[in-house]
N, C-alpha and C positions, 0 to 999 in steps of 0.2 A: 728346299735344302736347308738343313740346320747348321748354324755356325758352331765352332768349337765351344764358345762360351754358353751357347744354348744347350749343348750336350751336358755341360757341367751342371747347369741349373736343373735339367731333367734328372740327372743322377741323384742330385741332392734331394729332390722331391721324392724319388722312389725310395731312397734310403730312409727318409723321414716316415713315409707310409709303413714300411717294413718294421721300423722301430715301434710305431704305435700299435701295430698288430701284435708284436711280441709282448708289449706291456699288457695288452688286453688278455692274452692267453695266460700270462703269469698270474694276473689278478684273478682270473677265473679259477685257476688251480688253487690259489691260496684260499679263495672263498669256499671251494669244494672241501679242502682239508679242514677248514674251520667248521663247516657244517657237520662233517663227519665226526670231528672231535666232540662238538656239542651233542650230537646225537648219542655218542657213546656215554657221555656224562649223564644224560637223562636216563639212559637205560640202567645205569648203575644206581642212580637215586631211586628209580622205581623198584629195583630189586631190594634195595635196602628198606624201602617203605613196606614192601610186602613181608619181608622178614620181621619187621617191627610189629606189623599187624598180627602176625602169627603168635607173638609173645603174650598178648592179653587174650585169655581164653575163658570161656564160660565153663562152669563146673559141672558138666555132664560127661558121661563116659560111654563109649561103645565097648561092651564086654568082650566081643569076639574079635574086633579089629585091633591089632597091635599098632599103636600110634605114639609118636613122641609127644610129650606133654608141652603144649605151647606155653611160654611164660606169660602170655597176655592175661586172659581171664578164665580161670578154672574153678573147680569145686569138689571137695572131699574132706574127710576129717584127718588131719595130720596131728600127731602127738596125742591122740585120744586113747581111750581104753574101751574094752568090750563092755557092753551093757545089755540089758534085756528090754524087750518091747514093753514090759510092764512099767518101766520107768518113763517111757515116752509113747504112750498108747495112741497118741494122735498122729504119729509119723506114718507115712505110707510110702510104698515104692511106686514110682510111676514109670511104666515101661512102654517103649515103642520099638518093637523088635528086640535087638540087643542093646538098645540105648537105655540108659538108666538115669533118672532124676529122683529127687525126693519131693515130698509134698506134705501138707498139714491138713488134717480133717477139721474144718472149722464149723461144720454142722454135719449131720449124719449123711447128707447127700452132696456136700460141696467140699472140694479140695482146693486149697490155695497153694500155688507153686510159682516158679519163675517163668516169665513169658518166653524167655529164650529156649526153654525146654519144649515149648509147644507150638510156637509161631510157625506158620506155613504148613501145618499138618492138620488133618481132619480128626474129628472126635473118634471115629472108628479105628484110628491108628493106635489108640492107647488102651492100656489095661492098668488098673490100680489094684495093688495088693496091700491089705491091712492086716494087723494082728500077728506079724511074724518077726522074730528076732533075727532070723537068718535070711539071706538072699535066696529067693526061690524056695522058701521053706514049705514044707508040706502042710503047715498050719495056716497058710495064706488064705484070707478071704478075699476073693477076687471080684472086681466089678468092671464093667465096661463103662465107657464115657459117652454121654448122650450129647453134650455140647461143650465147646471151648470158648472162653471169653478172655481176650488179651487186653491188658490195660491200654487206654487210648494213646498215651504219649510214648509208648515203648518203641524203640528202634534198636535193631541189632548192632548198629554202629556205635551208638552212645550209651546203650544199656540203661537208659533212664526209664524210671517207672516199670522196673523189671518184675511184673507180677501178672498172673493169669489165674482164672478160676475155671475148674472143671466140674460140671454137673454129672453125677454118676447116674447110671441107668436105674438104680434102686439104692435104698439106704444101705450104708456100710456099718454093720453092728456085729458084735460077737465078743469072744474072750479077748482081753487085752486090746480092745479097740475103744477109743474115746475121742472126744473133741476137745479143742482148745479155743479160747476166746481171743479175739484180735485186740491188741493193745490200743489204747487211746492216746498215749504219749510216746514220744521218742525216748530211747534209753539214755541215761545220763552218762556223760564221759567219765571214765574211771570205774563204772559199775561192771560187775561180772555177769556174763550171760552164758547160756549153754547152747552148744551146737551139736548136731547129731546127724548121722548118715551112714551109708554103705559105700561111700566113694573110696578111691585109692588113698593110701596112707602115706604116700610120698610123692613129690614132684617127679614126673617121668614114669610113674607107675602105669601099668596097662590093664590091671585087673582090679575089679572092685573087691572090697573086703567081704567075706562070707558072713560076718557077724556084725550087728549094729555097733557102731562106735560113737562115743560122746566125749566131749571135753568142755572146758570153760575158757573163755577169753575175756579180755577187758575192752570196753568200748573206748575208741580213740576220740580225741578232740576233732571236731569237724575241720577246723582251720588247719590243723597239722596234717590231716589226711589229704586235704586238697593240695597242700604243699608237696607232700610225698608223691602224689600222682600227677603233679602239674604237667610233666612232660609225657605222660602216657594217656590220660583221659580226664574228662571233667567229672569231678565229684559233685553231684547236685543235691538239692534238698530232699529228694526222694531216697537218698542213700545215707547210710552211716557205716563206719568202719570199726573193725575190732581185731585184736590179735593178742597173743601171749607168746613168750619165747618158745619156739618150736612147735607152736600149735596154730592150726588154721583149718579152714575147709578146703577141699580140693575136688578134682574131677570125679563126678558121680554124685556129689552132694548138692548140686544145684537144685534150688526149689525147696530144699529142706528148711527146717525151723530153727530160728534163733529165739530162745525163750528165757524167761525169768519169772519165778513165782507163778507158774501155770498161766502165763500170759504170752501170747505170740507177738514178739517184738520185731522180728525180721525174717526175711527170706534169703537164703544163700544165693548170691548173685555172681560175683566174679572176683578176681584178684590177679596181681602180677606174679605168676608162679604160685607156689604153695609154701607157706611158712617162711618166705624170704624176709630177711631183715630189711626194714625200711619200707615194706609194702604190706600193710594189713589187708585182711580180707574185706571185701565190700559187700554190703547187704542192703536189700530194699527195706526201708522203714515202713512197717505195716500201718502205723498211725497215718501215714500220708496217703495210703490207698484204701483206707478203711471205708470212707464214704462211697467211693466207686464200687467197692466190693459189695457193700450192703445193698446198694441200688440194683446191681446185677442180680443178686440173689432174690431180691423182692420182685423184680420184673420177669424172672424166669422160673 
């Protein structure tokens, strides 16, 4: 038999146990709410990162598919004017289905272009057209590609060493078709260089221009370009930058030439949007990949 004071003690013990159980349940709910909140924050950050990634876009274009132009890394001629193939006989159209890039004929059987135009695809996927001012011109001299060689340090994430060589199935010769030599030195900051291509002529454009476009831009100081892109991507020694007010390369121009005095100085690579103030176009410096290119051609 329990005495009254023993009942009191028992009641106190039961109340204490119930109180501890209540605290445990409340804590579990708080922790659950905190994990859910943290989970939502992570999802938002991930979405924001994906949106940012879409902003830097390589400068190639799908002529049939209507797409918004990512601001990230793109390629085409903005602010240019129509020209003829006779002024740029070394430029070629590189096609993979409806995808378009540019390229430069550096000898009669080799085309230098951007790695991001070709990586992940086989040689049989590509066709090269030379000697035509217009897109899909009837005067195109077409060649297939027998082998593709991507620069060893290239990655799609960093766009470093964005260069590739295509060996054609036979020599590419004919009217308004010529070769251009690779530069041995980087272009100097402040110097004017020429860019050309069939890419879209404004950011957000969905169709390549039907006639070859060209314009001049000025080479930027490397330090300044690195500062401008510091929150977007790293500008490496394999790259140089250039722009002029309202002038740039854009989607569809990737892989095309940057030239001065009949010397191939650069390859159109990427940029943040097209012609945006504060974000020059970024180009692969041909002098930095020249040794690699010569070895590939010699060995193949």
